[in-house]
N, C-alpha and C positions, 0 to 999 in steps of 0.2 A: 504494500500500500504506500502511496506517495501523494504529496500535495501536487495538484495539477497546475495551478497558476497563482500568480500574485507574489507577495513578499516571500513566502516560504516555498516557492515553486521547486519541484523535484526533490524535496526533502522527504525522507522515508519515515513512516510512522510504524509504531509497534501495535500489534493487536493482541488481545488476550489469548492465551493458549487454549486449545480445545475447541469444541464445536458449539459451545453455549452462546457465543457471540458471532454473528454473521456480518462482517463489515460490508458496507456499500462499496461495490466495485468501483475502480478508478473510472471505467467507461461510463457507468451510470452517474457518478458524481460529475463527470465532465458534461454530460447531457443536462443534468439538473442545473448546473451553474451557467451553462450557455443560455438556458431559458431565463434564469434569475439575473443575469448580468446587468440589465438596466436598473435593477432595484437594489442591488447588494451594497453599493457604496453608502456608508453612513447608516445602514439599517441596524435595527435591533433584531437579532436572530435567536430563535428558541430551538434547541436541538434536543428533542425528546427521545428517550431510549438511546442515548448518545454513544454507548459502547466505547470504542477507543477515542472518540471525538473527531474522527476524520472529517465528517461533514461540517461540524461547527468550526474546526480549525481551518478548513478550506474557506469558509465564510470570512473568518478573520484575515486570512491571507489575501483575500480579494477586496478587503476594505470595509467589512462590516464594523460598525462602531462598537458593538457589544454582542457577546454570545452567552446565553444561559444554557449550560449543559445539565441535563437531568438524567441520572442513571442510578440504579440501585445495586447492580451486581459488583461485588468487591473486586473481582479480577478485572472487569472492564474499567472500574474507577481507577485502579492502579495503572492500567495502560494509558488512560486519559491523562492522568496527572504526569506520568512519565513523558508522554508526548509533548505536553505543554512546557515542561522543564527542558527537555531536549531541544526544543525550538527557541527557548528563551522568551516565551510569552509570559509576561508577568502582570499584564493588565488588560482590561477590555473584556473580561469574562468573569463568570461565577459558576461554581459547581454546586449542584443540589444533589446530595447523596440520599436518594429515597425514591419512592414510587412517583410515577408520572401523575396518577390520580391525586395523590396527596399534594403534589406541587400545584396542580391546576385548581384544586379546591381551595388552596390557600393563596392563590395568585393575587388577590386583592391587597395583600400585605406589602405595602411600600414598593410596588413594582411598577415600572413603566410598561405600556403596551408594546407588543412586538409586531414588526411589519412582516416578518417571515418566520414561519414555523415549519420544522421538518420533523416527521415522526416515522420511526422504523422499528416497530416492535418485532419480536420473533414472528416469522411468517406463520408458524403453526398456531399462534395465539390470536386467532381471529377476533375473539371477544375484546382483546385490547384495542384493536382498531376501532370497533364500534363504540366502546366506552370512551376512548380518548377523543375521537371525533365528536361524539355526543357532548362531552364536557366543553370542548372548544366551541361547538355550535351554540351552546347555551351560555357561554361566558360573556361577561360584560366587557366593557372597554378596558378593564384592568389587565386582560391577557392579550387581546388582539387589538391592534390599531384598526381604525375604520377601513383602511385600504389593505388590510393584511391578506397574505396568501399563505395557505396551509397546504403542505405537500406531504402525502403519505406514500412511502415506498412499500410495495406489497408484491406477493407472488402474482404473476400474470394471470394464472388460472383462477385466482380468488378475486372476484370483482367486488368492490366496495359499493355501498349505497351512493346514489347521486346527491342525496340531501341529508344533512345532519343539523337540525335546528336551523340557525341562521346561515349555515354554510351550504353552498351549492357547488357541485363539481363543475369546473369550467374547462378542464382539459384532462386528457388521459394519454400518457406516452408509454408505449410498450417497447422494451428493449431486452431481447433474449427472454429469459424466464421471469424477468422482473417488470413491474409497471410503476409509474409515478402518477398518482391522482392529485390534481391541483384543485383546491377549493378556495372560494372567496366568499365574503359576507354578502348577503343579499339585503336589499333595502337601504 
């Protein structure tokens, strides 16, 4: 795994050992950030189920103002922290060691809204997709900025719902066995 573009371009990242964490492939991250390119500079980025932090670190590398990483797996948190230290990233981020649902339920606590949200739970945990998108779709402005884009990475064969509360799917990109579903707030 490597950073694709920006300040930390071509730098190699560590991933947790074992199969418990499935990092987003370099190719899929490149596709994701090609789509997000006009929105990334200066954005507040929320990386849910962050794993090694590859997606959030890519956002920082490309000019995001701030990234909030949310992860609960100890091995993934160790890899995430190691990657930040290895790259010399000391500011512009926060790490929340706990569940995504817990983070989103407490999101009104002194937090600014995010313009970009990426979620990538384990593919086999379909209930996590529905629960997280449901929480985001019901969230007030404390989690999502009015113009926010929410992106879910999922298995291509597992289609997510088109609507989650105030979120509507606006785009679906398939690449290999993976898909990216893009959602935006309606109204």
